[in-house]
Structures are given as structure tokens and as C-alpha cells.
N, CA, C and O of each residue as an XYZ file, in Angstrom:
616
protein
N      73.798     16.871     69.935
C      72.940     16.490     70.915
C      74.054     16.011     72.041
O      73.905     16.245     73.240
N      75.191     15.309     71.490
C      76.029     14.792     72.544
C      76.629     15.989     73.558
O      77.070     15.791     74.690
N      76.548     17.104     72.962
C      77.042     18.235     73.843
C      75.935     18.385     74.846
O      76.291     18.415     76.024
N      74.624     18.488     74.578
C      73.460     18.520     75.542
C      73.680     17.338     76.372
O      73.725     17.657     77.560
N      73.798     16.368     76.216
C      73.816     15.137     77.397
C      75.058     15.263     78.089
O      75.127     14.666     79.163
N      76.237     16.028     77.637
C      77.417     16.052     78.687
C      77.196     17.016     79.271
O      77.509     16.937     80.459
N      76.576     18.382     78.812
C      76.303     19.308     79.605
C      75.155     19.163     80.828
O      75.115     19.706     81.933
N      74.454     18.437     80.336
C      73.515     17.601     81.698
C      73.860     16.958     82.702
O      73.344     17.052     83.815
N      74.846     16.185     82.357
C      75.337     15.450     83.415
C      76.450     16.241     83.998
O      76.788     16.033     85.164
N      77.098     17.219     83.195
C      78.080     18.265     84.380
C      76.923     18.961     85.189
O      76.993     19.067     86.413
N      76.103     19.323     84.628
C      74.971     20.119     85.602
C      74.741     19.292     86.701
O      75.156     19.612     87.815
N      74.129     18.271     86.504
C      73.678     17.342     87.568
C      75.151     17.399     88.579
O      75.081     17.936     89.684
N      76.291     16.875     88.144
C      77.170     16.973     88.929
C      77.599     18.097     89.893
O      78.157     18.035     90.989
N      77.162     19.171     89.139
C      77.478     20.462     89.858
C      76.446     20.470     90.953
O      76.877     20.738     92.075
N      74.934     20.181     90.805
C      74.234     20.357     91.807
C      74.424     19.254     92.705
O      74.223     19.574     93.877
N      74.744     18.071     92.525
C      75.271     17.016     93.365
C      76.153     17.741     94.177
O      75.828     17.864     95.358
N      77.409     18.346     93.719
C      78.288     18.669     94.625
C      78.015     19.780     95.720
O      78.555     19.787     96.827
N      77.049     20.773     95.236
C      76.668     21.670     96.054
C      75.691     21.274     97.301
O      75.831     21.741     98.431
N      74.568     20.236     96.878
C      74.038     19.693     98.020
C      75.355     18.781     99.007
O      75.471     18.908    100.226
N      76.043     18.085     98.332
C      76.909     17.421     99.396
C      77.699     18.272    100.491
O      77.878     18.010    101.681
N      78.133     19.402     99.715
C      78.958     20.414    100.568
C      78.299     21.498    101.340
O      78.904     22.283    102.070
N      77.021     21.487    101.128
C      76.066     22.437    101.864
C      76.551     22.306    103.332
O      76.816     21.166    103.713
N      76.727     23.532    104.367
C      76.856     23.204    105.388
C      78.546     22.744    105.857
O      78.789     22.782    107.063
N      79.410     22.420    105.119
C      80.774     21.819    105.523
C      81.500     23.158    105.359
O      81.152     23.979    104.511
N      82.495     23.340    106.180
C      83.370     24.293    106.289
C      84.610     24.344    104.758
O      85.071     25.256    104.073
N      84.749     22.925    104.769
C      85.680     22.764    103.357
C      84.914     23.113    102.129
O      83.808     22.601    101.957
N      85.314     23.775    101.438
C      84.395     24.101    100.397
C      84.994     23.803     99.142
O      84.402     24.122     98.111
N      86.414     23.064     99.094
C      87.370     22.481     97.872
C      86.469     21.968     96.672
O      86.531     22.340     95.500
N      85.418     20.810     97.363
C      84.785     20.241     96.321
C      83.837     21.173     95.615
O      83.561     20.911     94.444
N      83.313     22.217     96.185
C      82.287     23.141     95.708
C      82.989     23.871     94.504
O      82.550     23.981     93.360
N      84.160     24.339     95.007
C      84.933     25.354     94.185
C      85.250     24.583     92.865
O      85.246     25.191     91.795
N      85.522     23.259     92.932
C      85.976     22.508     91.886
C      84.752     21.937     90.899
O      84.927     21.481     89.769
N      83.634     22.053     91.505
C      82.327     21.719     90.928
C      82.232     22.959     90.122
O      82.270     22.982     88.891
N      82.095     24.065     90.954
C      81.852     25.435     90.157
C      82.707     25.659     88.951
O      82.273     26.160     87.914
N      83.911     25.276     89.125
C      85.115     25.510     88.088
C      84.602     24.825     87.049
O      84.161     25.499     86.118
N      84.529     23.234     86.950
C      84.082     22.344     85.987
C      82.599     23.044     85.122
O      82.374     23.232     83.926
N      81.876     23.269     86.230
C      80.408     23.990     85.499
C      80.505     25.114     84.697
O      79.619     25.277     83.857
N      81.511     26.024     84.795
C      81.976     27.276     84.066
C      82.626     26.704     82.637
O      82.418     27.104     81.492
N      83.466     25.654     83.100
C      84.283     25.266     81.654
C      83.366     24.357     80.970
O      83.680     24.105     79.807
N      82.238     23.772     81.450
C      81.285     23.008     80.599
C      80.596     24.315     79.986
O      80.384     24.166     78.782
N      80.214     25.482     80.455
C      79.506     26.243     79.868
C      80.387     26.925     78.850
O      79.717     27.297     77.887
N      81.669     27.209     78.749
C      82.309     27.889     77.846
C      82.805     26.941     76.805
O      83.023     27.396     75.682
N      83.002     25.719     77.040
C      83.548     24.814     76.160
C      82.780     25.056     74.752
O      83.662     25.314     73.933
N      81.754     25.078     74.245
C      81.455     25.170     72.931
C      81.833     26.562     72.369
O      81.826     26.698     71.146
N      82.131     27.509     73.087
C      82.750     28.767     72.527
C      84.376     28.446     72.268
O      84.928     28.785     71.221
N      85.002     27.822     73.242
C      86.293     27.570     73.013
C      86.487     26.581     71.729
O      87.280     26.805     70.815
N      85.688     25.529     71.812
C      85.974     24.667     70.985
C      85.445     24.856     69.226
O      85.865     24.349     68.185
N      84.424     25.757     69.503
C      83.645     26.394     68.074
C      84.208     27.127     67.499
O      84.219     27.193     66.270
N      84.988     28.067     68.503
C      85.249     29.417     67.715
C      86.179     29.402     66.451
O      86.090     30.218     65.534
N      87.239     28.196     66.528
C      88.080     28.254     65.424
C      87.323     27.979     64.097
O      87.807     28.278     63.006
N      86.170     27.422     64.242
C      85.623     26.708     62.779
C      84.592     27.750     62.604
O      83.860     27.620     61.624
N      84.367     28.977     63.550
C      83.104     29.918     63.031
C      83.682     30.776     61.950
O      82.842     31.055     61.095
N      84.810     31.250     61.750
C      85.501     32.145     60.904
C      86.923     31.808     60.554
O      87.630     31.009     61.169
N      87.280     32.544     59.438
C      88.566     32.233     58.795
C      88.251     32.605     57.188
O      87.266     32.371     56.487
N      89.513     33.283     56.913
C      89.590     33.525     55.320
C      89.500     32.303     54.419
O      89.064     32.330     53.268
N      89.947     31.248     55.045
C      90.254     29.858     53.973
C      88.919     29.374     53.904
O      88.770     28.470     53.082
N      87.838     29.743     54.577
C      86.556     28.981     54.668
C      85.562     29.631     53.415
O      84.474     29.086     53.224
N      85.952     30.769     52.598
C      85.472     31.199     51.751
C      86.342     31.294     50.382
O      87.337     32.018     50.351
N      85.922     30.520     49.223
C      86.842     30.576     48.087
C      86.084     30.247     46.963
O      84.918     29.861     47.055
N      86.765     30.396     45.758
C      86.302     29.940     44.524
C      86.954     28.979     43.915
O      88.070     29.202     43.445
N      86.448     27.936     43.839
C      87.258     26.762     42.817
C      86.206     26.220     41.812
O      85.002     26.175     42.065
N      86.692     25.871     40.817
C      85.736     25.256     39.573
C      84.782     25.811     39.164
O      83.931     25.078     38.660
N      84.524     27.211     39.194
C      83.531     27.949     38.871
C      82.277     27.701     39.993
O      81.081     27.625     39.712
N      82.793     27.613     41.131
C      81.676     27.546     42.087
C      82.286     28.323     43.528
O      83.443     28.262     43.944
N      81.284     28.960     44.054
C      81.643     29.807     45.328
C      81.357     28.822     46.624
O      80.221     28.393     46.821
N      82.191     28.574     47.280
C      82.319     27.699     48.635
C      82.226     28.711     49.725
O      83.036     29.635     49.792
N      81.204     28.550     50.626
C      81.400     29.413     52.114
C      81.181     28.037     52.952
O      80.104     27.458     53.090
N      82.661     27.570     53.574
C      82.355     26.565     54.660
C      82.216     27.245     55.900
O      82.242     28.456     56.120
N      82.029     26.065     56.859
C      81.689     26.314     58.311
C      80.134     26.442     58.566
O      79.333     26.092     57.699
N      79.735     26.951     59.773
C      78.270     27.143     59.891
C      77.556     27.913     58.899
O      78.043     28.952     58.453
N      76.467     27.487     58.536
C      75.313     28.003     57.653
C      76.357     28.039     56.005
O      76.365     28.970     55.200
N      76.960     27.036     55.924
C      77.894     27.091     54.767
C      76.906     26.873     53.730
O      75.816     26.370     53.999
N      77.360     27.366     52.094
C      76.702     27.464     50.947
C      77.852     26.871     49.891
O      79.077     26.868     50.018
N      77.175     26.464     49.008
C      77.892     26.052     47.611
C      77.084     26.516     46.735
O      75.899     26.184     46.712
N      77.688     27.464     45.778
C      77.081     28.505     44.820
C      77.576     28.273     43.549
O      78.642     28.867     43.382
N      77.203     27.625     42.573
C      77.616     27.354     41.126
C      77.583     28.890     40.729
O      76.797     29.748     41.131
N      78.600     29.013     39.867
C      78.523     30.355     38.950
C      77.408     30.647     38.376
O      76.884     31.760     38.407
N      76.947     29.605     37.782
C      75.697     29.699     36.963
C      74.367     30.485     37.581
O      73.575     31.224     36.997
N      74.418     29.949     39.339
C      73.335     30.687     39.973
C      73.740     31.967     40.651
O      73.003     32.358     41.556
N      74.919     32.753     40.311
C      74.985     34.107     40.869
C      74.665     34.987     39.862
O      75.356     34.937     38.844
N      73.752     35.793     39.927
C      73.319     36.863     39.198
C      74.297     38.068     39.458
O      74.631     38.592     38.395
N      74.756     38.555     40.384
C      75.875     39.426     40.448
C      77.188     39.022     41.722
O      77.073     38.247     42.671
N      78.128     39.667     41.410
C      79.099     39.579     42.561
C      79.949     41.065     42.467
O      80.590     41.522     41.520
N      79.786     41.434     43.351
C      80.471     42.999     43.488
C      80.832     43.482     44.856
O      80.434     42.943     45.888
N      81.492     44.371     44.811
C      82.366     44.945     46.110
C      81.572     46.086     46.555
O      81.433     46.973     45.713
N      81.073     46.244     47.583
C      80.275     47.078     48.259
C      81.072     47.729     49.543
O      81.732     47.025     50.307
N      80.924     49.270     49.705
C      81.416     49.687     50.630
C      80.686     49.733     52.045
O      81.312     49.868     53.096
N      79.272     49.605     51.970
C      78.551     49.424     53.407
C      77.769     48.106     53.405
O      77.684     47.303     52.476
N      77.283     48.044     54.473
C      76.002     46.881     54.625
C      74.691     47.441     54.737
O      74.655     48.601     55.147
N      73.506     46.831     54.443
C      72.368     47.480     54.719
C      72.327     47.421     56.633
O      73.054     46.751     57.367
N      71.382     48.229     56.958
C      71.186     48.356     58.552
C      70.200     47.269     58.812
O      69.013     47.162     58.504
N      71.202     46.314     59.610
C      70.658     45.213     60.206
C      69.742     45.331     61.251
O      70.232     45.975     62.179
N      68.529     44.933     61.470
C      67.481     44.947     62.668
C      67.514     43.739     63.255
O      67.039     43.745     64.391
N      67.960     42.587     62.824
C      67.506     41.365     63.779
C      68.446     40.251     63.231
O      68.602     40.060     62.025
N      69.060     39.528     64.210
C      69.504     38.090     63.785
C      68.633     37.202     63.845
O      68.277     36.795     64.951
N      68.028     36.641     62.567
C      67.022     35.334     62.952
C      67.690     34.120     62.971
O      66.939     33.203     63.302
N      68.756     33.803     62.752
C      69.280     32.601     62.683
C      70.710     32.719     62.723
O      71.137     32.596     61.575
N      71.596     32.899     63.522
C      73.184     32.935     63.157
C      73.737     33.168     64.638
O      73.129     33.039     65.700
N      75.197     33.587     64.385
C      76.022     33.872     65.405
C      76.797     35.372     65.255
O      77.390     35.680     64.221
N      76.727     36.058     66.170
C      77.664     37.334     66.406
C      78.089     37.313     67.408
O      77.511     37.300     68.495
N      79.409     37.305     67.110
C      80.602     37.068     68.436
C      81.920     38.340     67.842
O      82.783     38.165     66.982
N      81.647     39.558     68.656
C      82.749     40.358     68.305
C      82.606     40.980     67.044
O      81.542     41.516     66.733
N      83.756     40.953     66.159
C      83.426     41.411     64.489
C      82.810     40.288     63.805
O      82.434     40.577     62.669
N      82.576     38.958     64.206
C      82.074     37.869     63.528
C      80.512     37.995     63.626
O      79.881     37.901     64.679
N      79.982     38.218     62.401
C      78.346     37.848     62.119
C      78.368     36.776     61.132
O      78.864     36.905     60.012
N      77.855     35.783     61.545
C      77.236     34.708     60.366
C      76.186     34.174     60.710
O      75.878     33.851     61.857
N      75.316     33.993     59.352
C      74.116     33.569     59.307
C      72.960     34.281     58.719
O      73.158     35.102     57.824
N      71.697     34.014     59.179
C      70.551     34.710     58.705
C      70.449     35.766     59.540
O      70.629     35.627     60.750
N      70.073     37.233     58.845
C      69.774     38.386     59.622
C      68.456     38.998     58.647
O      67.993     38.499     57.621
N      68.089     40.113     59.280
C      67.016     40.563     58.629
C      67.026     42.287     58.824
O      67.077     42.934     59.870
N      66.961     42.722     57.512
C      67.418     44.410     57.563
C      66.333     45.109     58.287
O      65.328     44.612     58.795
N      66.739     46.449     58.244
C      65.436     47.303     58.584
C      64.357     47.511     57.619
O      63.239     47.910     57.948
N      64.726     47.220     56.367
C      63.842     47.144     55.017
C      62.975     45.820     54.794
O      62.282     45.524     53.820
N      63.269     44.935     56.262
C      62.525     43.894     56.210
C      63.183     42.493     55.199
O      62.645     41.401     55.010
N      64.164     42.869     54.809
C      64.724     41.894     53.790
C      65.691     40.855     54.403
O      66.555     41.229     55.196
N      65.578     39.711     54.093
C      66.196     38.569     54.600
C      67.378     38.448     53.879
O      67.290     38.177     52.681
N      68.745     38.638     54.524
C      70.272     38.395     54.255
C      70.840     37.521     54.829
O      70.611     37.211     55.998
N      71.817     36.896     53.962
C      72.921     36.018     54.737
C      74.122     36.789     55.045
O      74.463     37.523     54.118
N      74.952     36.834     56.220
C      76.240     37.449     56.431
C      77.022     36.583     56.732
O      76.672     35.712     57.529
N      78.345     36.589     56.150
C      79.571     35.930     56.475
C      80.660     37.106     56.678
O      81.394     37.486     55.765
N      80.676     37.633     57.979
C      81.203     38.716     58.236
C      82.518     38.202     59.237
O      82.274     37.749     60.356
N      83.846     38.309     58.759
C      84.591     37.682     59.581
C      85.950     38.999     60.112
O      87.106     38.764     60.464
N      85.290     40.267     59.996
C      85.980     41.416     60.458
C      85.179     42.675     60.398
O      84.115     42.728     59.780
N      85.680     43.668     61.028
C      84.936     44.849     60.950
C      85.631     45.876     59.687
O      85.666     47.106     59.728
N      86.071     45.143     58.763
C      86.519     45.825     57.360
C      85.357     46.464     56.714
O      84.229     46.053     56.985
N      85.542     47.466     55.855
C      84.753     48.251     55.153
C      84.494     47.914     53.606
O      83.739     48.516     52.841
N      85.403     46.670     53.303
C      85.751     46.083     51.963
C      84.527     44.681     51.859
O      84.828     43.534     52.190
N      83.253     45.052     51.376
C      82.297     43.801     51.487
C      82.383     43.365     50.131
O      82.934     43.951     49.199
N      81.672     42.079     50.119
C      81.291     41.428     48.640
C      79.900     41.231     48.964
O      79.465     40.724     49.998
N      79.121     41.756     47.809
C      77.592     41.518     47.944
C      77.489     40.383     46.441
O      77.872     40.743     45.328
N      76.936     39.097     46.719
C      76.629     38.133     45.890
C      74.777     38.014     45.849
O      74.037     37.604     46.743
N      74.499     38.416     44.793
C      73.067     37.899     44.600
C      72.816     36.675     43.918
O      73.484     36.470     42.905
N      71.965     35.804     44.283
C      71.870     34.679     43.548
C      70.627     34.821     42.598
O      69.936     35.837     42.657
N      70.348     33.815     41.733
C      69.328     33.781     40.863
C      67.853     33.514     41.737
O      66.693     33.767     41.414
N      68.282     33.045     42.672
C      66.939     32.637     43.665
C      66.734     33.629     44.541
O      65.955     33.593     45.494
N      67.445     34.536     44.214
C      67.036     35.855     45.196
C      67.661     35.950     46.698
O      67.284     36.661     47.631
N      68.764     34.985     46.641
C      69.510     35.229     47.731
C      70.316     36.613     47.887
O      70.980     37.178     47.018
N      70.159     36.889     48.799
C      71.416     38.189     49.139
C      72.374     38.000     50.173
O      72.038     37.917     51.354
N      73.695     37.920     49.735
C      74.658     37.496     50.766
C      75.963     38.426     50.705
O      76.627     38.730     49.713
N      76.142     38.793     52.051
C      77.202     39.653     52.202
C      78.542     38.974     52.858
O      78.399     38.078     53.689
N      79.552     39.319     52.556
C      80.801     38.563     53.248
C      82.105     39.450     52.951
O      82.197     40.219     51.993
N      82.997     39.251     53.818
C      84.097     40.000     53.855
C      85.278     39.144     54.476
O      84.931     38.037     54.890
N      86.483     39.443     54.596
C      87.580     38.667     54.854
C      88.495     39.286     56.254
O      88.285     40.493     56.367
N      89.116     38.933     56.956
C      89.819     39.314     57.834
C      91.111     40.247     57.159
O      91.499     41.301     57.664
N      91.667     39.656     55.962
C      92.514     40.165     55.396
C      91.939     40.875     54.131
O      91.530     40.291     53.127
N      91.975     42.429     54.363
C      91.138     43.112     53.409
C      91.681     43.092     51.895
O      91.044     43.446     50.903
N      93.170     42.537     51.942
C      93.635     42.548     50.576
C      93.317     41.372     49.710
O      93.659     41.293     48.530
N      92.551     40.339     50.450
C      92.310     39.029     49.609
C      91.100     39.611     48.759
O      90.304     40.410     49.253
N      91.014     39.161     47.457
C      90.004     39.072     46.427
C      89.171     38.030     45.919
O      89.625     36.927     45.615
N      87.998     38.335     45.819
C      86.911     37.116     45.519
C      86.720     37.267     44.320
O      86.379     38.445     44.212
N      86.729     36.649     43.001
C      86.535     36.644     41.677
C      86.421     35.390     41.035
O      87.108     34.413     41.335
N      85.514     35.416     40.109
C      85.725     34.191     38.974
C      86.871     34.489     37.771
O      87.121     35.472     37.074
N      87.276     33.522     37.853
C      88.291     33.874     36.446
C      87.674     33.589     35.415
O      86.821     32.707     35.310
N      88.148     34.480     34.386
C      87.299     34.496     33.229
C      87.377     33.309     32.360
O      86.683     33.240     31.346
């Protein structure tokens, strides 16, 4: 909410600057306003990018799978029906609520078979983990570091 208010104020400032400098030969103020506007538009990506992905955000502790960050989940071991390694993902047809940025796909997606799945993909690595919960949730995740292993201690 605060971001929307800040963005609105910056937008109003930019519009005011354009209005004030219209017709003048010295456009320095206009250039500064445009630069501030562009930075305001890019700021969520710059500030939010480090929080989106990272191998340290997915871990198992005390018989619970933790997925932190946007669309975070905490899944106790008793609610996990299966945890397995898979070589490929289902064909994704639609992002219904999530983030896609380069090799990062996080959030809710729908497959071509019309299944709703959760993706927590941090790289283009072909080593994926598939988690199916007792509630029927299907979750696919991977790590930037393909040597990282996700498993419960026995």
C-alpha cells in the first residue's frame, strides 16, 4: 500500500514537472522528473528481486518443509504424501498468480491438463523436486545449486 502511495506521488510530481517545463528551452527539470519516474517504476524490481529467489529460502527443519519468500509455505512432514526427484515439469499453460522473471517462476500456475500447481523454480536446472501433499497440492521446486539435496532425515 505504501508503495502505491509513493508511486502515485512520484507520478504526480512527474506530471507537474512536464506541465511546468512545457514550452521552455531548458529541459533539465523535465529530464530529472523522467529519471525519477523511471526509477520509481523500477524500484519494486530492484528492491524485491533479492527476496524472490534463493536456495536458502527452501529448507527442511524439524520434520517440516519451509518455503520462504513470496508465496511461502510451511508443510509438516505428516502432510507430505510424496517427495521425489523428477526430470521434467508438466507443460505450464498459464500463470494464475505468481512471478516470472528470467529463470525464476514462483507462485500459482495452471498446466495444459488444467491442473493447478505451485512452482518455486530458481533456475533452469533440470533437477526438480515434486512434492504432493495429503491435501492434493502439487508443488515443483528446484535450486540454483543443482547439487543441493532436499530430503527428510530418517
